[in-house]
C-alpha positions in Angstrom: 110.4 66.1 111.9 111.1 67.1 108.1 114.4 67.5 106.6 115.2 69.6 103.7 118.0 68.3 101.4 120.1 70.7 99.0 123.2 70.8 96.9 122.9 68.3 94.1 123.8 68.8 90.7 125.5 68.0 87.6 129.4 67.8 88.0 132.2 66.2 85.9 134.6 63.7 87.2 136.9 64.8 89.5 134.9 67.6 90.6 133.3 68.5 94.1 129.7 69.0 95.4 128.6 69.8 99.3 125.1 68.5 100.2 123.2 70.3 103.0 120.5 68.7 105.2 118.4 70.8 107.5 116.2 69.2 110.0 113.2 70.8 111.5 110.4 70.0 113.9 110.4 68.3 117.3 113.8 66.9 117.5 115.8 65.5 120.3 119.4 66.6 120.7 120.5 62.9 120.5 120.2 62.0 117.4 122.4 60.2 114.4 122.3 62.3 111.1 123.8 61.0 107.4 123.4 60.3 104.2 122.2 57.2 101.8 122.2 57.0 97.9 120.3 55.2 95.5 121.7 54.5 91.9 119.3 53.4 89.1 118.4 49.7 89.4 120.5 49.6 92.7 119.5 49.4 96.5 119.7 52.1 98.7 122.9 52.2 100.6 124.9 54.0 103.3 127.2 56.9 102.4 128.0 58.4 105.2 126.6 58.8 108.8 127.6 60.6 112.4 126.0 59.1 115.2 124.5 61.1 118.4 127.9 60.4 119.8 129.9 62.1 117.4 131.2 59.2 115.5 131.5 59.2 111.6 131.0 55.9 109.6 131.6 56.2 105.9 131.0 53.3 102.9 134.5 52.3 101.8 133.8 53.3 98.3 133.5 57.1 99.9 136.2 56.8 102.2 139.3 59.6 101.7 136.8 61.6 99.3 133.8 62.2 101.2 133.6 64.1 104.4 130.7 64.3 106.8 130.1 67.0 109.1 127.0 68.4 111.7 126.0 71.6 113.1 124.3 70.3 115.9 123.1 74.3 116.6 121.7 74.2 113.5 120.2 71.1 113.2 121.9 70.8 110.2 124.2 68.0 108.3 126.9 68.5 105.5 128.3 66.1 102.8 131.5 67.6 101.1 132.1 65.2 98.0 135.6 65.7 96.3 136.7 63.7 93.5 133.5 62.7 92.3 133.0 59.5 90.1 130.3 58.5 87.4 129.6 55.9 90.0 128.9 58.2 92.8 125.6 59.5 90.4 122.6 58.7 92.5 119.8 60.1 94.3 121.0 61.0 97.8 118.8 61.1 100.8 119.2 62.7 104.2 118.6 60.4 107.0 118.1 61.0 110.9 117.5 58.6 113.5 116.4 59.7 117.2 118.6 57.9 119.4 115.9 57.6 122.4 112.9 56.4 120.6 114.6 55.0 117.3 112.4 56.8 115.3 113.8 57.4 111.9 113.0 60.3 108.7 114.2 60.4 105.4 114.4 63.7 103.2 113.3 64.0 100.2 116.2 63.2 97.9 119.0 65.4 96.0 120.2 64.1 92.5 123.5 64.0 92.0 124.6 63.8 88.5 128.8 62.9 87.5 129.4 63.1 83.9 131.6 64.8 81.4 
């Protein structure tokens, strides 16, 4: 299984970005997909995830600003990020968890920088 993330970049505070992550390989249809992030000097943290049953969970810090969605036919998960703040600056990692085996996979990370 491989995860290819894209969509990061430099954006001003208050701006928006949309991250995408495409999963390829031998993938069960029952899977959770989501996003973690890691800021310099901090631990990796969950940003948002959509479980294999469709439940969506968000970190408190991004609720009402970020929206996660998925396209099962394309094995793709998206993260729409609005009203970005400097504290959202981090490397964002795509994540996939196979429900049946509990095997998990990580993408290579995409850098999001929020700065004026």
